[in-house]
C-alpha positions in Angstrom: 35.9 -62.5 32.7 36.3 -66.1 33.6 35.0 -69.2 32.0 34.8 -73.3 32.3 32.8 -76.1 31.2 32.0 -78.4 34.2 30.2 -81.0 32.2 29.3 -80.6 28.7 27.5 -83.3 26.2 23.9 -85.2 25.7 24.4 -86.7 29.3 24.7 -83.4 31.2 25.8 -79.6 31.0 26.8 -77.1 33.0 28.8 -74.2 32.5 30.6 -71.5 34.9 31.0 -68.1 34.1 32.5 -65.2 36.5 33.9 -62.0 36.9 35.5 -60.1 39.9 32.7 -60.8 42.8 30.4 -62.3 40.6 29.6 -66.0 39.8 26.9 -67.7 38.0 26.1 -70.9 36.7 24.4 -71.6 32.6 21.9 -74.6 33.1 22.4 -77.5 35.9 22.5 -80.5 34.1 24.3 -82.6 36.4 24.4 -83.3 40.0 24.9 -80.8 42.5 27.8 -82.8 43.9 29.4 -82.9 40.3 29.0 -79.3 40.2 30.2 -78.3 43.6 33.6 -80.7 42.6 34.0 -78.4 39.3 33.5 -75.2 41.4 36.2 -76.2 43.9 38.5 -77.1 41.5 39.0 -73.6 40.7 38.1 -72.1 44.2 34.6 -71.2 44.2 32.2 -72.5 46.4 28.4 -73.4 45.5 27.7 -70.7 48.3 29.5 -68.2 45.7 27.0 -68.7 43.1 24.6 -65.7 42.4 22.5 -66.9 39.9 21.6 -70.0 37.8 20.8 -69.1 33.9 18.9 -71.5 32.4 18.9 -72.3 28.6 15.7 -74.4 28.1 13.9 -77.4 30.1 15.5 -80.6 28.7 16.9 -83.0 31.8 20.3 -82.5 30.3 20.5 -78.8 31.3 18.2 -78.9 34.5 18.6 -82.4 36.2 20.7 -80.8 39.3 18.5 -77.8 39.4 16.2 -78.6 42.1 18.5 -80.1 44.7 20.9 -77.0 44.1 17.9 -74.5 44.4 17.1 -76.4 47.9 20.3 -76.1 49.0 21.6 -72.4 47.9 18.2 -70.5 47.2 19.8 -68.5 44.3 17.6 -66.7 41.7 17.0 -69.1 38.5 16.9 -67.0 35.2 14.6 -68.4 32.5 11.9 -67.6 29.8 8.4 -67.9 31.0 7.9 -71.0 28.9 11.1 -72.9 30.4 9.8 -71.9 34.0 6.3 -73.4 33.4 7.9 -76.6 32.2 10.3 -76.7 35.1 7.3 -76.4 37.6 5.6 -79.4 35.8 8.2 -81.6 36.6 8.0 -84.1 39.3 11.4 -85.3 38.8 13.1 -82.3 40.3 11.3 -82.1 43.6 9.8 -78.7 44.9 11.5 -75.4 43.8 10.7 -72.2 45.6 9.0 -70.4 42.8 10.0 -67.2 44.4 13.5 -68.1 43.2 12.0 -67.6 39.5 13.2 -64.6 37.7 11.2 -64.3 34.2 13.4 -63.3 31.1 12.7 -62.6 27.3 14.7 -63.0 24.6 16.4 -59.8 23.5 16.1 -58.1 26.5 19.0 -57.5 28.9 19.0 -57.9 32.4 22.2 -58.0 35.0 23.7 -60.2 37.9 25.8 -58.0 39.7 28.6 -57.2 37.6 27.7 -59.1 34.5 25.2 -57.9 31.7 23.3 -60.6 29.9 21.5 -60.8 26.9 19.3 -63.8 26.1 19.1 -65.0 22.2 16.1 -67.2 21.0 17.5 -70.5 19.3 15.6 -72.8 17.2 15.2 -75.9 19.5 12.2 -78.5 20.2 11.7 -77.1 23.9 9.3 -74.6 24.9 10.9 -71.1 24.7 14.8 -71.9 24.7 17.5 -69.4 24.7 21.0 -68.8 24.6 23.1 -66.4 26.4 25.4 -63.6 25.6 27.6 -62.2 29.0 29.6 -59.0 29.5 31.5 -57.3 31.8 31.5 -54.1 30.3 34.8 -55.0 28.8 34.9 -58.7 27.5 32.1 -60.8 26.0 31.4 -64.1 26.1 28.6 -66.2 24.7 27.2 -69.9 24.9 25.2 -71.2 22.1 24.0 -75.0 22.1 21.0 -76.7 21.2 19.7 -75.0 18.1 19.2 -76.7 14.8 20.4 -74.1 12.6 21.6 -70.5 12.4 20.5 -67.2 10.8 21.7 -63.8 10.3 19.6 -63.0 14.0 21.5 -65.3 15.7 24.7 -64.2 14.2 24.1 -60.5 14.7 23.4 -61.2 18.3 26.5 -63.3 18.7 28.7 -60.5 17.3 31.8 -59.0 19.2 32.3 -61.8 21.2 35.9 -62.3 22.6 34.9 -66.2 23.3 32.4 -68.4 22.3 31.1 -71.7 23.5 29.3 -73.2 20.4 27.4 -76.5 19.9 29.5 -79.3 17.5 26.6 -81.9 18.4 27.4 -84.8 15.9 29.0 -86.0 12.6 26.3 -86.4 10.0 27.6 -89.9 8.7 27.9 -91.1 12.2 24.4 -90.2 13.3 23.1 -91.7 10.1 24.8 -95.0 10.5 24.5 -95.1 14.3 22.6 -97.0 16.9 19.7 -94.1 17.3 16.2 -95.0 15.9 15.3 -93.6 12.8 12.8 -90.9 14.2 15.4 -89.8 16.8 18.1 -89.2 13.9 15.4 -87.0 12.3 15.1 -84.8 15.4 18.8 -84.5 15.9 19.5 -83.3 12.5 16.4 -81.2 11.9 15.6 -77.6 12.6 15.0 -78.1 15.9 17.8 -80.0 16.9 21.2 -79.9 16.9 24.4 -78.4 15.0 26.8 -81.0 13.2 30.0 -80.1 13.4 30.2 -78.6 9.8 27.4 -76.2 10.8 29.3 -75.1 14.0 32.4 -74.5 12.1 30.3 -72.1 9.4 28.5 -70.4 12.5 32.2 -69.8 13.9 33.2 -68.5 10.5 30.6 -66.0 10.2 31.9 -64.6 13.5 35.9 -64.6 12.7 37.5 -61.7 11.8 36.4 -59.4 14.6 37.1 -59.8 18.5 36.7 -63.5 18.6 39.9 -64.9 19.6 38.7 -68.2 21.5 36.4 -70.6 20.8 35.2 -73.9 22.6 33.3 -77.1 20.8 30.8 -78.3 23.2 27.7 -80.4 23.7 29.1 -83.4 21.4 27.3 -86.4 21.2 29.2 -89.4 23.1 27.7 -91.7 20.3 27.7 -89.7 17.3 30.7 -87.8 17.5 34.6 -87.9 18.7 36.5 -84.7 19.7 39.4 -85.1 17.1 36.5 -85.4 14.4 34.6 -82.2 15.7 38.3 -79.9 15.6 38.8 -81.6 12.1 35.6 -80.9 10.5 35.2 -77.1 12.1 38.7 -76.2 10.9 38.1 -77.5 7.6 34.9 -75.1 7.5 37.1 -72.0 9.0 39.9 -72.6 6.3 37.0 -71.3 3.9 36.8 -68.3 5.7 39.5 -67.8 8.1 43.0 -68.1 8.3 43.1 -70.8 11.2 47.1 -70.5 11.3 46.1 -67.1 13.4 48.1 -67.2 16.3 45.5 -65.4 18.5 43.0 -68.0 17.6 42.5 -70.5 20.0 40.1 -73.8 19.1 39.6 -76.6 21.4 36.7 -78.9 23.0 35.1 -79.0 26.2 35.6 -82.6 27.5 32.3 -84.7 28.2 33.0 -86.0 31.9 35.7 -83.3 33.5 36.1 -79.9 34.0 37.7 -77.9 31.1 40.7 -75.5 31.6 39.8 -72.2 33.2 40.1 -69.6 30.2 40.5 -66.0 31.4 40.1 -63.0 29.4 42.0 -60.1 30.2 
């Protein structure tokens, strides 16, 4: 399996996952042109994409969805609530609803060679999910936009080889930053976003099994820094996991450019 982040952060998100002859996007929160440029950098064409998995309807996850669907006509997988919200958004333009594929949390579905499991997450959207994907040998999960995690989420993310996980904000920067008070409450609340420390705690619950590669994503431009996120997560992991483990890799997805391709043999 292969994984790369094309864009990551509060200004736009799009991820690539592929194996053999199957290529999918998770979210299309940037322009079609930027997604295509990212794909071309690792020799994948827009026409190679077999499906888009949508996590939820916030604009930083779907703003390029309408233009992409009109050019490439690929299936769009999302929960019923997310699709209903997408249909209501004039900003996306007309999307052919025959492309919509309704999925539900905790039910598996397939896109060619990839098996996909949707996991419900607590976020202030209509019916948000994250996705766990495997090809029969390796398993990748991408989990962002959640205010907290619980046993259901950690159980659902078990036995992953790679994890792309939100480390959205530093609590101190959020508290003293420029955001309005109500927005600060939303971000730090149970239906907002994981802080760096909470991200580290979630990763700590999942270490010790197959997990060997973690990418931190969805960092806030105003309330976080990559080095700060890394150090906070490492501090949390030291309590539960020997971070000197040579087989364990921890990195941060770039905000405005593609990440390195991760290949799981």
